[in-house]
N, C-alpha and C positions, 0 to 999 in steps of 0.2 A: 076547095079544102079550106077549112076554117081553123083547124087545130091538128097537131101531130103529137102522138105519144110513142116513144120508142123505149125498148129495153134491150141492151146487148147489141146495139147497132154500132159498127165501127166507122171511123172516119176513113173515107176512101177518096183521095184527091181526084182521081180520074172521074168520079161521078160529078164532082163540081165542075171539072173541065168540060164534060159533055153538056151539062146544064148551061154553062156559059156559051158554048157554041150554038146550042139550040135557041137561046135567047137572042143571039145575033141574027138568026135566020128567020125569026118572026117578030111580031110587034111587041112581044112581052119583054120584060127585063129580068135579069137574074135576081135583082133585089126584091121583086114581087114575092118570091118564095121565102125570102129572108124575113118578111114581115109577119108571116104566119106564126102564131104562138106555138112553142114546142116545149115538151117536157121529156127529158132524156134520163132514163134510169140506168145506173151501172151497178152491177153486183160485185161486192168485194171478193166473192168466191167464184167469179166467172173465169172458167178455164179456157174459154174460146176467144174472148175479146178483152183486151186490157182496159182498165179504167181510164188510162191516159188517152187511148184512142177514142173512147166514148166522150170524154171531156173535150177533146179537140173537135169532134163533130158538133157538140153543143156550142162551142165558141165560134166556129167558122160558119155554122149554119144560120146564125142570126136569130134574135128574139127567142133564145132558148133558156130554159131553167134546168140545171143539172142536179140530180139527186142520187146519192149513193145509198144502197141498201145492203143488208148483211147476208143476202142470199147469192145464188149463182147466176147462170145465164138464163134469166127468165123475168117476166113481169113479176114484181113483188106481190105476194099474196097475203101478207099480214094486213089486218084491218086498218091500221093507221095509214099505211101506204096506199091502200085502195081508196081510202077517203081523200088522200092528197090528189090522186088521179081524178076522182069525181069532182073535187073542188076546182082543180085546174080546168077541166072540161067545162064546168058550169061558168067559170069566169071567161074562158076563151070564147065560148059559144054565145055568151050574152053581149059581147062587144060587137059593135057595128062594123 
């Protein structure tokens, strides 16, 4: 995995705990996943996941960029936001 883009994804502490345990049982480390560039979108009108939860995921997941859009629980569809996703992916995938 070279880049991650999420929208409406909540922070779930248990998922990080499982990842930590898995990293202990094999040769990888938890920090390997933290280095992957991430773009997290949160919708101001999301009725399913709070903006605070999505912001916490961005902060605790490592190497993340948080962006707030004016829509709901979805990937933003306005052209300016779609361009931001494409620019992010182009940047992330061009890195070595």
